[in-house]
Every structure is written in C-alpha cells, then in structure tokens.
C-alpha positions in Angstrom: -127.7 10.9 -175.4 -131.0 9.7 -176.6 -131.0 6.1 -177.7 -133.5 5.2 -180.3 -136.3 2.9 -179.3 -138.7 3.1 -182.1 -142.4 2.5 -182.5 -141.8 1.8 -186.2 -143.0 -1.7 -186.2 -142.4 -1.8 -190.0 -138.7 -1.1 -189.2 -138.2 -3.5 -186.3 -139.8 -6.5 -188.0 -136.8 -8.0 -189.7 -136.7 -11.1 -191.9 -134.1 -13.7 -192.3 -132.8 -12.9 -195.8 -131.9 -16.5 -196.8 -135.3 -17.8 -195.9 -137.0 -14.9 -197.6 -135.0 -15.4 -200.8 -135.9 -19.1 -200.9 -139.6 -18.3 -200.3 -139.6 -15.7 -203.2 -138.0 -18.2 -205.5 -140.6 -20.8 -204.7 -143.4 -18.3 -205.2 -142.0 -17.2 -208.6 -142.0 -20.8 -209.7 -145.6 -21.2 -208.6 -146.6 -18.0 -210.2 -145.0 -19.0 -213.5 -147.0 -22.1 -213.7 -150.0 -21.9 -216.1 -152.4 -23.4 -213.6 -151.7 -20.8 -211.0 -151.9 -18.0 -213.5 -155.3 -19.4 -214.7 -156.6 -19.4 -211.1 -155.7 -15.7 -210.7 -157.3 -14.8 -214.1 -160.5 -16.8 -213.1 -160.6 -15.1 -209.7 -160.4 -11.6 -211.2 -163.2 -12.5 -213.6 -165.5 -14.5 -211.4 -164.7 -13.7 -207.7 -168.1 -14.9 -206.5 -167.0 -18.5 -207.1 -164.1 -18.3 -204.7 -164.1 -18.7 -200.9 -162.3 -16.1 -198.8 -159.8 -18.8 -197.9 -158.9 -19.1 -201.5 -158.6 -15.3 -201.8 -156.2 -15.4 -198.9 -154.1 -18.2 -200.4 -153.7 -16.4 -203.8 -152.9 -13.1 -202.0 -150.2 -14.7 -199.9 -148.7 -16.2 -203.1 -148.4 -12.9 -205.1 -147.8 -10.3 -202.5 -144.0 -10.4 -202.7 -143.7 -10.8 -206.5 -146.4 -8.6 -208.0 -147.6 -5.9 -205.8 -149.9 -4.3 -208.5 -151.7 -7.6 -209.0 -151.9 -8.1 -205.3 -153.5 -4.7 -204.9 -156.1 -5.6 -207.6 -156.9 -8.9 -205.8 -157.3 -7.1 -202.5 -159.7 -4.5 -204.0 -161.8 -7.3 -205.5 -161.7 -9.2 -202.1 -163.0 -6.0 -200.4 -165.9 -5.6 -202.8 -166.8 -9.3 -202.5 -166.8 -9.0 -198.7 -169.3 -6.1 -199.1 -171.4 -8.2 -201.6 -171.6 -11.1 -199.2 -172.2 -8.8 -196.2 -169.4 -10.5 -194.2 -168.5 -7.9 -191.5 -165.4 -9.7 -190.3 -164.0 -10.1 -193.8 -164.7 -6.3 -194.5 -162.7 -5.4 -191.3 -159.8 -7.6 -192.3 -159.5 -6.5 -196.0 -159.9 -2.8 -195.1 -156.7 -3.0 -193.0 -154.5 -5.1 -195.2 -153.2 -2.3 -197.5 -153.9 0.7 -195.3 -150.2 1.4 -194.8 -149.6 2.0 -198.6 -152.5 4.5 -198.9 -152.3 8.3 -198.7 -152.9 9.5 -195.1 -156.5 10.7 -195.5 -157.7 7.6 -197.2 -155.9 5.5 -194.6 -157.6 7.4 -191.7 -161.0 7.0 -193.4 -160.5 3.3 -193.6 -159.4 3.1 -190.0 -162.4 5.1 -188.8 -164.8 3.0 -190.9 -163.6 -0.4 -189.5 -163.4 1.2 -186.0 -167.1 2.0 -186.1 -167.9 -1.3 -187.9 -166.1 -3.3 -185.1 -167.8 -1.5 -182.2 -169.8 -4.4 -181.0 -169.2 -7.3 -178.6 -168.9 -9.7 -181.5 -165.8 -8.0 -182.8 -164.3 -6.6 -179.7 -160.9 -8.2 -180.3 -160.6 -6.6 -183.7 -161.8 -3.3 -182.2 -159.0 -3.5 -179.7 -156.4 -4.4 -182.4 -157.6 -1.5 -184.6 -157.2 1.0 -181.7 -153.6 -0.3 -181.3 -152.9 0.0 -185.0 -154.3 3.6 -185.0 -151.9 4.4 -182.3 -149.0 3.0 -184.4 -150.3 4.9 -187.5 -150.5 8.2 -185.6 -147.1 7.8 -184.2 -145.2 6.5 -187.3 -147.0 8.2 -190.2 -148.5 11.3 -188.6 -145.8 12.0 -185.9 -148.6 12.7 -183.3 -147.5 10.9 -180.2 -150.2 12.5 -178.0 -153.1 11.0 -180.1 -151.1 7.8 -180.4 -150.8 7.5 -176.6 -154.5 7.9 -176.3 -155.3 5.1 -178.7 -152.8 2.8 -177.0 -154.4 3.5 -173.6 -157.9 2.9 -175.1 -156.7 -0.4 -176.6 -155.0 -1.4 -173.3 -158.2 -0.9 -171.3 -160.2 -3.1 -173.7 -157.4 -5.8 -173.8 -157.4 -5.9 -170.1 -161.2 -6.1 -169.8 -161.3 -9.1 -172.2 -157.9 -10.7 -171.2 -156.2 -10.2 -174.6 -152.8 -10.9 -173.1 -150.8 -10.3 -176.4 -152.4 -6.8 -176.8 -151.8 -5.9 -173.2 -148.1 -6.4 -173.6 -148.0 -4.8 -177.0 -149.8 -1.6 -175.7 -147.7 -1.5 -172.5 -144.5 -1.6 -174.7 -145.9 1.1 -177.0 -146.8 3.4 -174.2 -143.4 2.9 -172.6 -141.7 3.7 -175.8 -143.4 7.0 -176.2 -142.8 7.9 -172.6 -139.1 7.2 -173.0 -138.8 9.2 -176.2 -140.3 12.1 -174.3 -138.0 12.0 -171.3 -140.3 10.0 -169.0 -137.8 7.2 -168.6 -138.8 6.4 -165.0 -142.4 5.9 -166.1 -141.2 3.9 -169.1 -139.1 1.6 -166.8 -142.1 1.1 -164.5 -144.3 0.1 -167.4 -141.7 -2.1 -169.0 -141.0 -4.0 -165.7 -144.7 -4.5 -165.3 -145.0 -5.8 -168.9 -142.0 -8.1 -168.3 -143.5 -9.7 -165.2 -147.0 -9.9 -166.9 -145.6 -11.5 -170.0 -143.6 -14.0 -168.0 -146.6 -15.1 -165.9 -148.8 -15.4 -169.0 -146.4 -16.7 -171.6 -148.7 -19.5 -172.7 -151.3 -16.9 -173.7 -149.1 -14.5 -175.6 -148.6 -15.0 -179.3 -144.9 -15.2 -180.3 -143.9 -14.9 -176.6 -140.1 -15.4 -177.3 -140.0 -12.3 -179.5 -142.2 -10.3 -177.2 -140.0 -11.1 -174.2 -136.9 -10.1 -176.2 -138.4 -6.8 -177.2 -139.3 -5.9 -173.6 -135.8 -6.7 -172.3 -134.3 -4.8 -175.2 -136.4 -1.7 -174.4 -135.5 -1.9 -170.8 -131.8 -2.1 -171.6 -132.0 0.8 -174.0 -134.1 3.0 -171.6 -131.6 2.5 -168.8 -128.7 3.3 -171.3 -130.5 6.5 -172.3 -130.3 7.8 -168.7 -126.7 6.5 -168.2 -127.7 3.7 -165.9 -124.9 1.6 -167.4 -125.0 -1.3 -164.9 -128.8 -1.8 -165.4 -128.4 -1.5 -169.1 -125.7 -4.2 -169.0 -127.8 -6.4 -166.8 -130.8 -6.5 -169.1 -128.6 -6.7 -172.2 -126.9 -9.8 -170.8 -130.3 -11.4 -170.2 -131.3 -10.6 -173.7 -128.1 -12.0 -175.1 -128.4 -15.3 -173.3 -132.1 -15.5 -174.1 -131.7 -14.8 -177.8 -129.2 -17.6 -178.1 -132.0 -20.0 -177.0 -134.7 -19.0 -179.5 -132.7 -19.2 -182.8 -133.6 -15.8 -184.1 -130.5 -14.2 -185.7 -131.9 -10.7 -186.0 -132.6 -10.7 -182.2 -129.2 -11.9 -181.3 -127.6 -9.4 -183.7 -129.6 -6.6 -182.1 -128.3 -7.5 -178.6 -124.7 -7.9 -179.8 -124.9 -4.4 -181.2 -126.5 -3.0 -178.0 -123.8 -4.7 -176.0 -121.1 -2.9 -178.1 -122.8 0.4 -177.3 -122.7 -0.4 -173.6 -119.0 -1.3 -174.1 -118.4 2.3 -175.2 -119.6 3.6 -171.9 -117.3 1.2 -170.1 -114.3 2.4 -172.0 -113.9 -0.8 -174.2 -113.4 1.3 -177.3 -111.7 -1.1 -179.8 -114.1 -4.0 -179.2 -117.1 -1.6 -179.4 -115.9 -0.1 -182.6 -115.1 -3.4 -184.3 -118.4 -4.9 -183.3 -120.5 -1.9 -184.5 -118.6 -1.8 -187.8 -119.2 -5.6 -188.3 -122.9 -5.5 -187.6 -123.7 -2.2 -189.6 -124.9 -4.3 -192.6 -127.4 -6.3 -190.5 -129.4 -3.4 -189.0 -132.1 -1.2 -190.5 -131.6 2.5 -191.2 -132.5 3.5 -187.6 -129.9 1.1 -186.2 -127.3 2.3 -188.6 -128.0 5.9 -187.6 -127.4 5.2 -184.0 -124.3 3.0 -184.7 -122.8 5.9 -186.8 -123.3 8.2 -183.9 -121.5 5.8 -181.5 -118.7 5.3 -184.1 -118.2 9.0 -184.4 -117.7 9.3 -180.6 -115.3 6.3 -180.5 -113.5 7.6 -183.6 -112.9 11.0 -181.8 -111.4 9.2 -178.8 -109.2 6.7 -180.8 -108.1 8.7 -183.9 -109.3 12.3 -183.4 -111.7 14.8 -185.0 -111.3 13.7 -188.6 -112.5 10.2 -187.7 -115.5 11.7 -185.8 -116.5 13.8 -188.8 -116.2 10.9 -191.1 -119.0 9.0 -189.3 -121.1 12.1 -188.7 -121.2 12.6 -192.5 -122.4 9.0 -192.8 -125.0 9.8 -190.2 -126.1 12.8 -192.4 -126.2 10.7 -195.5 -129.0 8.4 -194.3 -131.0 10.8 -192.2 -133.2 11.8 -195.0 -134.4 8.2 -195.3 -136.0 8.3 -191.9 -139.4 9.8 -191.0 -138.9 9.9 -187.2 -135.1 10.4 -186.3 -133.8 10.8 -182.7 -133.9 14.6 -182.5 -131.6 15.2 -179.5 -128.9 13.1 -181.1 -129.4 14.7 -184.6 -129.2 18.2 -183.0 -125.8 17.3 -181.6 -124.6 16.0 -184.9 -125.4 19.1 -186.9 -124.1 21.3 -184.1 -120.8 19.5 -184.4 -120.8 19.6 -188.3 -121.4 23.3 -188.3 -118.7 23.9 -185.7 -116.2 21.9 -187.7 -117.1 24.0 -190.9 -116.9 27.3 -189.0 -120.7 27.7 -189.5 -120.2 28.3 -193.2 -122.0 25.3 -194.6 -125.4 26.4 -195.7 -126.9 22.9 -196.1 -125.9 22.0 -192.6 -127.3 25.2 -191.2 -130.6 24.5 -192.8 -130.7 21.1 -191.4 -129.6 22.4 -187.9 -132.5 24.9 -187.9 -135.0 22.3 -189.2 -134.2 19.6 -186.6 -133.9 22.2 -183.9 -137.4 23.4 -184.6 -138.6 19.7 -184.5 -136.8 19.3 -181.2 -138.5 22.3 -179.7 -141.9 21.0 -180.9 -141.0 17.7 -179.2 -140.3 19.6 -176.0 -143.6 21.4 -176.3 -145.4 18.0 -176.2 -143.6 17.0 -173.0 -146.2 18.2 -170.6 -149.0 16.4 -172.4 -147.0 13.1 -172.5 -145.6 13.4 -169.0 -149.0 13.2 -167.3 -148.4 10.8 -164.3 -152.0 9.7 -164.3 -152.1 6.9 -166.8 -155.8 6.3 -166.3 -155.1 2.6 -166.7 -157.6 0.7 -164.5 -155.7 -2.5 -164.1 -152.5 -0.8 -163.0 -154.6 0.9 -160.2 -156.1 -2.4 -159.5 -152.7 -4.0 -159.1 -151.7 -1.2 -156.7 -154.8 -1.6 -154.6 -154.4 -5.4 -154.5 -150.8 -4.9 -153.4 -151.8 -2.6 -150.5 -154.5 -5.1 -149.4 -151.9 -7.9 -149.6 -149.5 -6.0 -147.4 -152.3 -5.3 -144.9 -153.0 -9.0 -144.7 -149.3 -9.7 -144.2 -149.1 -7.3 -141.2 -151.9 -9.2 -139.5 -150.1 -12.6 -140.1 -146.7 -11.4 -139.0 -147.2 -11.8 -135.2 -148.7 -15.2 -135.7 -145.9 -16.3 -138.0 -143.3 -15.0 -135.5 -144.8 -17.1 -132.7 -144.8 -20.2 -134.8 -141.2 -19.5 -135.9 -140.0 -19.0 -132.4 -141.5 -22.3 -131.3 -139.9 -24.1 -134.2 -136.5 -22.5 -133.4 -136.7 -23.6 -129.8 -137.6 -27.1 -130.7 -134.9 -27.5 -133.3 -132.1 -25.6 -131.8 -128.9 -27.6 -131.8 -130.3 -30.2 -134.2 -130.2 -28.5 -137.6 -127.8 -26.1 -139.1 -128.5 -23.6 -141.8 -126.9 -24.4 -145.1 -124.9 -21.6 -146.7 -126.6 -20.1 -149.7 -124.5 -20.8 -152.9 -126.8 -19.6 -155.7 -129.2 -16.7 -156.2 -132.2 -17.4 -158.4 -133.3 -15.1 -161.3 -136.3 -13.6 -159.4 -134.2 -12.6 -156.4 -131.6 -11.0 -158.7 -134.2 -8.8 -160.3 -135.8 -7.8 -157.0 -132.4 -6.8 -155.6 -131.4 -5.0 -158.8 -134.6 -2.9 -158.8 -134.3 -2.0 -155.1 -130.6 -1.2 -155.7 -131.5 1.2 -158.5 -133.9 3.1 -156.2 -131.2 3.3 -153.6 -128.7 4.6 -156.1 -131.1 7.3 -157.3 -131.3 8.5 -153.6 -127.5 8.8 -153.6 -127.3 6.2 -150.8 -123.8 5.2 -151.8 -122.5 8.6 -150.5 -123.4 7.5 -146.9 -121.2 5.3 -144.7 -122.8 1.9 -145.0 -121.6 -1.7 -144.5 -122.9 -4.7 -146.5 -125.2 -5.6 -143.7 -126.6 -2.1 -143.5 -127.3 -2.1 -147.2 -128.9 -5.5 -147.0 -131.3 -4.3 -144.4 -132.0 -1.2 -146.4 -132.9 -3.3 -149.5 -135.0 -5.7 -147.3 -132.7 -8.7 -148.1 -129.9 -10.4 -146.4 -126.1 -10.1 -146.7 -125.7 -13.6 -148.3 -128.1 -12.7 -151.1 -126.4 -9.3 -151.6 -122.9 -10.8 -151.7 -124.1 -13.3 -154.3 -125.7 -10.5 -156.4 -122.4 -8.7 -156.5 -120.5 -11.9 -157.2 -122.7 -12.6 -160.1 -121.7 -9.2 -161.5 -118.0 -10.0 -161.1 -117.5 -7.4 -158.4 -117.5 -7.0 -154.7 -119.6 -4.7 -152.5 -116.4 -2.6 -151.8 -115.6 -2.1 -155.5 -119.3 -1.4 -156.3 -119.3 1.5 -153.7 -116.0 2.8 -155.1 -117.4 2.7 -158.7 -120.6 4.5 -157.7 -118.8 7.3 -155.8 -116.1 7.8 -158.4 -118.6 7.9 -161.3 -120.8 10.3 -159.4 -118.0 12.7 -158.8 -116.6 12.4 -162.3 -120.1 13.4 -163.7 -120.2 16.3 -161.2 -116.8 17.6 -162.3 -117.7 17.2 -166.0 -120.8 19.3 -165.4 -119.0 21.9 -163.4 -115.2 21.9 -163.9 -114.8 24.9 -161.5 -115.3 22.4 -158.6 -111.7 21.5 -159.0 -110.6 25.0 -158.1 -113.4 25.8 -155.6 -112.8 22.7 -153.4 -109.7 21.0 -152.0 -109.0 17.3 -152.5 -110.1 16.4 -149.0 -113.4 18.4 -149.4 -114.1 16.5 -152.6 -113.2 13.2 -150.8 -115.6 14.0 -148.0 -118.3 15.0 -150.5 -118.0 11.5 -152.0 -118.2 9.7 -148.7 -114.5 9.1 -148.0 -112.8 9.9 -144.7 -109.3 10.3 -146.0 -107.3 11.3 -149.2 -105.7 7.9 -149.2 -109.0 6.1 -149.4 -110.2 8.6 -152.0 -107.2 8.0 -154.3 -107.2 4.2 -153.7 -110.8 4.2 -154.9 -110.0 6.1 -158.1 -107.0 3.9 -158.8 -109.2 0.8 -158.4 -111.8 2.2 -160.7 -109.8 4.1 -163.3 -106.2 3.2 -162.8 -105.3 6.8 -161.8 -105.6 9.0 -158.7 -108.3 11.6 -158.7 -106.1 14.5 -159.8 -104.5 12.5 -162.5 -107.9 11.9 -164.0 -108.4 15.6 -164.3 -105.0 17.0 -165.2 -106.3 18.6 -168.3 -108.9 20.6 -166.3 -106.6 21.9 -163.6 
C-alpha cells in the first residue's frame, strides 16, 4: 500500500483556524477604517511616494480579505520595482503571485527571475528559485523528473554556500519523490542524513521544530509504505512526543492520525477506526483520502463488505479535488468498486482506465527517478570523510588497546563496572538502523543468541537488551515476531505452501527446531497455533 507523502507544500502548510479567524477579523476592521482605505487609494494613484516596506505592509493587510485589490497592488509593486531598477525587489515581486497564474505565464516569470538572480549577489534567491521551480514542476506540471533535477541543482548551491534550511528542504523533497517512485531505501537514506544534519545545525535552520517534525513524519510514512511497522512506530512515537513540546496542534494531529494507521497493521482495529473518524475533519483532502482508504480496510474486517464500500465511495467523492493522488492506492479502490458492481458501472470503469494509465506512466518514469547516482557532491564528500575517518581509527586501535590493557591491569580489583540502566537517544537510533539492515538480510531466520546479535550489530548485549526493553518486548519475543510475520507474509503470497510443505518443514524454514517451539511462537505472537491461523486456507 502506498502511503501519501506529498510534495504539495500548499497542502501541508496548515493554519490554526482560531488564530486565522481572529487575524482576518482584525484585518477587516483595519481595512474598514477610512485612513487605511485612503492609504490604499493614495498608493494606487501615486506609488512612487511609497517605500517598498510600505507596499509590503499594505499587501499583508489586504491579501486575505480582498484578493483582487491585493493583485492590483502587487502589479503596481512590480512596475515600481522596475522603475526604480531594484533587482532584489523585482525578484521578490515576480514570485509572490506566481502560483495563481496560468502555467506558461508562471514558467516565464520563474525563468526571468532565475536568469536575473544568476549572480553572486543574489545566490541565495537563485537557490530558492531553483527549489520553487522543483515544487512547481512536481505539483502543477506533474513532472517529477524535471522537479528532481531542480531540487538537486538547488541542493548543490545550498551546500556550497551553507544555506542549511534549503539543504534540508531539498533533501526532504528529493526523498519524497524517491519514495513516491518506489525508491524507499534511497529515500530512507536521504531522510536519515537530513535528520542528522538538521539536528546538528538546528540553530541555523529556519523554523527548525517544524522541519524536524516533517523529516520524522516522512521517515515514519516511508517505513510504513514498505511494511516496516516497527520502524514506522518508532519514528511515529518520536514525532508524537516531539510535537507535544512545540505546541503546534496540526503537527500533533498529523502524528495521532499516523499512529492510528500503524495501529491498523498491529491489529488494533477499533482504536484505529475511532481515531481516524475523529480526526477526519482536521486533515486536508489528501489526508482524508488516505484515511478513507484505511477506514475501508478496517470496515471490511469489522463489519464486512458493505462498510468497506461505504468508505471507498467517500474516497471516490473527493478524488476529483486532488491533482496528484496516490495512484497505486487509487487503482486498488476502483478495482474493488468495479468488482463490487460486477464491472457494470461505466463511470467507475472510466476512472479505473484513467488512473491505470497514469499508474503505467508513473512506472515508465521509474528508471529515470531510480538512478542511484545522486550526483550530490556533499554526500560523496561525507562518504569519503567517513572512509578516511575509519582509516585513522584502524591506525589508532593498536595504540588504544595497549593503553586500555595497561589501565585494566592497574585498576583490576579496585573498580567495578556499573550496570547500564538507560540507553540514550543516539544509541537507540544507531541500534535501530543496524537492526533494520539485519532484518532485510533475514538474519532472524538463523540460530542466534542475544550476544551473537549484539556482536553482529557492533554493540553490546546490555545496550541491546535495553533497546528491546524500551520497545516493551524481549529479544525472544522479537525473534518470534519477526519469524512469524515473515512466514505469514510468505503464505499470503503463496497459499500453496501450506499443501506443499509439512508443518515441520515450515518450522525449519522459519528457524525453529521443533513443532512445539514453532506453535509456541505463533501462540505468543497471534494467540493461535500456526495451523489455526490458516484454517481458512487449508
């Protein structure tokens, strides 16, 4: 299932409605005053008498209450910037209303300011324009290949001139496109890099709390899209705790909704359903679309097909409002609606064909987007630095061992090592990331003790025990869960395995030496023996 992680910045920039309503009321009162109206009239007639700061003040005051007047003032502002030959002001004014223009006019404006800003005096604006061009090509023109190119260009410049905010924005944008086009591992690599980079440079990143929350949100959703439920839960929990500290309701609401979707995969259906229904009114149309899909799946489990269809029809009702819907998900929706109507509904058939063609076009772009060579110099530099660092470490290891041996001999019998009681956040992340790599190699199918795994992950058994304790499990239950979920997925993909192989063969495939251990593991994880889990398929 593809989970939506959108590059529609217009869609993800929510506003607290109460504050917005208060602001609009204040602006209405100001606009109604005769002195303010007189100022606007005077500006329209004699713009040369006003500073650009005064232009900005008036534009901010009327943007939300009279868009036609706002557009007129912007147009005069642009002309005045040309009259005064103020390059920086020309660049700013050209981009203010570009999103409301027709596509060709918007691109002409983008290209004009891009060429105008192509000098060392305006390099930060040039970097921002490249990023905005990427956003425009993705959102408005549905061209992810060109968008990706603009984001990488912007990222190179941002790195060259240490524009930390734009570095993280571009990394997140590239990761979002990679994830949408089935390159989740690349996306996770970029998002982890972005998270570490943002954390180290938080003082230099504008609106750092929101940026951090967006990265964590994208990590959780990317892991969820590839069914890495534990990792999705891990980052969602971080996001939930963090969002409670920054007092931004829309961010907290987003993580609560995401947590409900993860609950679905963990079988917590009633809680998942109730939360998704409660928070439907708070999300944008993209969030509602995704929630309706989850509610349809939950409805099918709890009440049957009629409940599933009810939510799929709601999904269909808002789909036309979206310019860039999740195609894999939408394809499944219309496939189900057609099947339910015995393929007789002409409207659903047309939509099925339309979205299937878009899905095939998306797949045709896969090769271009999946190029492993990002051509991002600072990522290569980081890699080379890491290799050099490890080379230096290898030289120092023998020296350190000699010193350590001397210290141990001198202090033997005098000091004892205190038992580790807590695991800091950095160590948790390091262990988690190494564990994910180990899971992808199916290491859990091998016979392995806690100490063996600790050595494999280059940590110690105390840290690893604390890691599992923090996740409310034990090493034994973790191994049981990984093996059982792996086999369940295997059988769901190929039910004939149940007839081709005996129970003991399936147990051995999963790393168990006996049927008793095999069934105990399934009872621990699911409450049923293996065969009881699959009675309907036998």
